[in-house]
N, C-alpha and C positions, 0 to 999 in steps of 0.2 A: 636467352633461355634455351635449355636443351630441347631437342626435337621431341614431339609428343610420343613417338614410338620407343622412347628410351626411358621407361619408368624409373629405373634406378638412378639415372643422372638427374631426372626431374625431382625426385624426392630429395637427393643431396642438395640440389639448388634451392628448393623450398625450405629445407632445414636450415640452410645457411642464412636465408633471407627472412624467415618467419619465426624461427625458434625463440628469439629474444622477445618478440612481441607476444607470442603465445604464452610464454612463461609469465610475462607481466600480467596479462589478463587473467590467467589461472590463479596467480597469487592474489589478485583482487577478490576472487571468488573463494579461495581456500583459506586465505589469511597470509599476510606478508611474512610470517615466521615459518612458512612451510615451502620454502624455495625448493628443497630437495624433492618434495612430492610433486610440485608443479613441473620441475624438470623431468621427473620420471614419466609423468603423463605425456609430456611432449615427445619424449623418446619412444614411448609405447605407441603413440599415434603414428610416428614416422615408420616404425616397424610394421604396423598394420598396413600402412600404405605400400611398403615394399612387398608385403606378402600378397595383398589383394589386387593391386593395380596390374601386375603382369598377366593375371588371369581374367579379371573382370573388366579390364580396360581403364584407361585414365579418365577420371571424371571430367565433365565439361568445364567445371571450375575447381581445379585441384586445391587452390588455396582455401576456398570456402569449405571444401570437404574436410580438410585438416582441422579447421577451426570448429566445425560441427562435431567431429569425432572427439576432439579434445574437450569441448564443452560438455558433451555427454558423459565422458569419463569423469570429469570433475563433479558433475551433478550426481553421478553414482556414488562418489566418495561422500559427498554431503549427505545423501539419503542414508547411506549405511551408518554414518556417524549419528545422524538424528535417531535412527532406530535403536542404535546401541545405547543412546542416552535415555531411551524409553520415554519420549515426550508423552505426557499424560493425556491430555484431552485430545480427542480425535480432531476436533475443529481447529484447535491451535496447531496441531501437527499439519493439517492440510493447508492452513493459512501460511505456515512457515514454508511449506513446499512451494506454494504459489509465489511467495515473496522471493524465494531462492531462484525459481525459474525466471521471474521477471528481472531480477538483478543480473543473472547470467546473460539473458537475452540483451539487456541494455549494454553490458560490458563488451559483448561480442559484436556490436555494431562497429563498422569500419571507423566511424567518426570517433569512437571512444578508445580504439586500440592504442593510438599514439599517446593519448592522455594517460592511459593506464601505465604505459611504459615510463612516462615522465614521473608519475607518482611513485612508481617502484624505484626509480633512481634516487629520489629523495629518501625513501624508506631505507635503502641499503646504505646511504651515506650517513649512518648513525655515528655519533661522536665517540661511542665506546669502541668502534672498530678502527684499526689503524688506517690512516689515510691511504697508504699505498695498497692496502687490501680492499678498501672501498672501491678504488678505481679498477683494480683487477676484477673484482666481482661484477661491477657495472659493465665493463667491457666484455666479459666472458658470458655472463648469464643473460644480460638484457640487450646488449648490442650485437651479440652473435659472433664476436671475433674469436679466432682460435687462440690457443695458448701461445703459439709461435708469433702470431701477429701482435699480441699484447707484449710479449718479450721484446719484440723489435721496437715497439713504441717506447719502452722503458730502458732500452739498451742493456738488457740483462738476459738471463737464460730462461728456457722454458721451465726447467725444474724450479727455479726461484718463483715464477708466477704460479705454478701449480701449488707450491707450498703456501704461498700467500692466501690463495683462495681456500685451501684446506684449513689453514689456521683461522681464517675469518669465520668459516662455517662452524668450526669447533667452538669458537668463542661464543657465537650466537647460541649454540646448543647448550654449552656448559654453564654460561652465565644467565641463561634464560632471557636474553635480550629480546624485547618486543619490537619487531620491525613495524613501525606505524608511520603513516604519512603525517609529517608535521603540518600545522595550519598557521595561517596568518604570519605574524612576525617570527614564528619559530622556523619558518622556511629559510630565512636569511643566513643563519649559521651553516647551513648545508649547501648553500647555493654555489660556493666556490668549488666544492668537489664535483657537483653535478656539471658545472661549466667545464671543468677539466676533462671529465669523461666524454662530454659531447665534442669538445675540441679534439681530443685524441681519436674519437670515432671519425671525425671529418678528415683528420690527417691520414688515417689509414686508407680512407677512400681516395684521397687526393694523390697519395703515393703508395699504392697498394703493394703489399709484400707477396701477393699471389703471383706465381710464375707467369701466368698467361693474361694477367690484367694489370696494366699500368695504372688505370684509373677505375675505381669502383664508384660510379655515380650514385648507385643506390645507397651506399653508406653516407656519402656527402649529403644527399637529399634528406636522409633520415636525420642527420645531425642538424641540418638547417630547419627541418620541420620542428624538432624539439626546441631549438633556440627560438623559433618564431612563437611557439607556445609560451615560452618564458617571457617574451616581450609583451604578451597579451594578458599576463597575470599581474595584478598590481603589486603583490608582495615579492615578486621575483623580477619585476621590470626595473633593472638598475642600469647605470651607464655602462658597466662591464658587459652586460648582456647585449646592449645595442652595439658595443664595439666588437664583440665576437660575431654578431650577425653581419656587421659591415665587413669584417675580415673574410668570412665565408663567401659573401657576395662577390667581393673583388677576386678571390681565388677561383670560385666556380665560373666566373665570367671567361676564364681562359681555357676551359675544357676543350672546346672544339679545335683550338689551335695547337694543343699540346701533342697531338698525334696526327700523322699524315694518313693519306688514303691506304697506305700499305700497313698501317699499324705501328709505324716507327716513331720514336720519340722526336719531337721538335723542341729544341731548347729555346729558352726565352729570347736570346739574341736573334734567333732565326724565325720566330713566330710571325705569322701574318696577322697583324693587329686588327685588320678589318674583320677577321673571323671572331674576335672577342665579342661577348654578349654585352652590348652597351647599355641595355636595359638593366642588367644586373649591376653594372658599374654605377649607374645612376642610383639604384637602390642602395648600393654600398655607401655612396656619398650621403644619402638621406640618413641612414643609420649612424654613420660616423658623426654627422652633425648633431644628431640627437644625443649621442654618447658624450658630447662635449658639455652637456648641461650640468654634469656632476662636478664635484670638487675633488674626487679621488680617482686619479688615473690608474689604469691597470696595464699589465703586459699586453692584453688584448688591444688596448688603445694604440700602443706602440706598433704592434704587428699590423694592425689595420692601417695605420699611417704609412708604413712601409709599402704595404700592398697597394694603397691608394696612389702613392707616387709612381709605382710601376704601371698601374692601369691608366694613369693620366698622361704618361710620357708618349709622345708621338713615335718614338723609336727607342731602341735599347741605348744607343749612344747618347740620345738626348735626355735620358733619365737624370733627374737631379741627384746624382750620386753623393755629393757632399752632405745633403740632407738625409739621404738614406743611411749613410754612415753615422751621422749624428744620432738618428733614431736607434740604430743598433748599439751605439755607445750607451744611450739611456736604457735600452732594454737589457743590456749586459749588466748594468749596475742594478737594475731592478730585479732581474732574474738571472743571476750568474749560472752559466752552464756551458760546457764545451760545445754543445750544439749551436747555441746562440753565437758563441765566439767564432765558430766555423762559418756561419752565415755572414757574420760581420766581416770576416776576412775576404769574402767574395766582393763585398762593397769596397773594402780597403784597396783591393787590387785595381778597381776602376778609378780610385782617387790618387793613390800613391804608387801604383805599379805592382806587378806580380812579385817582385823580389821582397817587398815589404810584407805582402800577404803570406808568402812562403815562410818567412821568419815567424809570423804569428801562428800559423797552422802547425808547424813542426813542434811548437812548444806546447801544444794541447795534449792533454792526457785523457785516456779512456775511450778514444774513438778509433783506434787502429784496427779494430775488427768490424768497422762499418764501411759500407760501400761508398757513401757520400764523401767520407773523409779522403779516401784514396782517389776518387774521381775528381774532387776539387784539386788535390795536390797534382794529379796528372795534368789537369788543365793549366794550373799555374806554372808548372815546370815547362810545359810546352810553350806557353806564352813567353817564358823567360829564356827560350832557346836552349833548353837542357833536355834533349830528346831521350837520353838514357834514363834519367830520373823519371821523366814523364812515362816512358814505357813501363818501368817497374811498377808505378802506382796504378796505371791502367790495368796491368795484369793482376795486381792485387785486388782491385775492384771487381774485375771479371771473375775472379775466383770466389769472391764473397757473395755475389748476387745470384739469385735463382730466377730473376725476372728475364724473360726472353727478350723483351724490348730493350732492357738495359744491356744485356749481353750483346745484342746486335749493335747498339750504339758504341759500346766500348771496343768491339771488334773493328768498327769503322775508324775509330780514333787511332787504334794501334796500326791499322793498315796505312793510315795517313802519315804516321811517323816513319 
């Protein structure tokens, strides 16, 4: 967190970490169909912090200050609207005010914030809104990701994401779509989109697109918290949810070993496996076992199975690579995508050698503007004793990444050549 004597940086930090939650809670107070108003209140609150904290000093609890100011602004809106409607009886009016106050106080308890966010995710995943727009809105408004981060997750441009969000909001407004939280069995049809949003949120935290942060544990923890809530709700506790939770546990278990003391990237073959969180690995096994109780496998099951094989291996060389490759074959059939095919090629290189993997990767389309594509090809060509080709792809990857840690790693690879 930024130093306390830098209010501007602190506000920016809090906006990034809290804006999505605040928007969710405000929408519960104002109505789910008033996302724009909720976002406006959050922005106004941050502006007030920027204006007052440099002169009045940073509050002892900056986060609580933001929630209190936002809550008061939301209550002001409710009061003004109640007056405008000219509620007749004074007793009824006062009773409604008391109820509004009590509701807002309850929603702003820390214990309810995440739950409000989850309910808002289900509200936004309305079947009348295009699936890609649902995901973009969830990640932007509620999860706090930037447009660029969302574009990176979808392998598209920032303009495309901006247009998706705009079109979704226009459709909600023009068609009078009522964003309401479904209940009971009506939750199930929206669960897939909610899971995808949470999955993408975790991925952005695990491989952050921020220049100075390789890992954003706050995003991963938020995704895991939301998934845990889904496991605790009967109508959303499905095998796919358990599988996603297992995947997150296996991946999060490697956090401490992925970066060295100098902040440099440590790749999987070089990680000190004694630094892996074995408690999380055991939890991953528990959730994966629970996920096997269903009859319908999902892509999360296959990804969790791959992550389990990595976490169970005593070393990189001792990994059960044929089984990893088999799981990737199944995943590619289940969810065809060039990204899955690229990851499969890494496993293929361990089973059949780098030349076979190079042939697979160079045949992929749509990834030539991504860092990982060129980094993988650089590694494969280096292992295949083709230094000129390896140098070309490392340089391409270096040009495409803004991550300082990735730039340092790629520069080391180039120097090694």
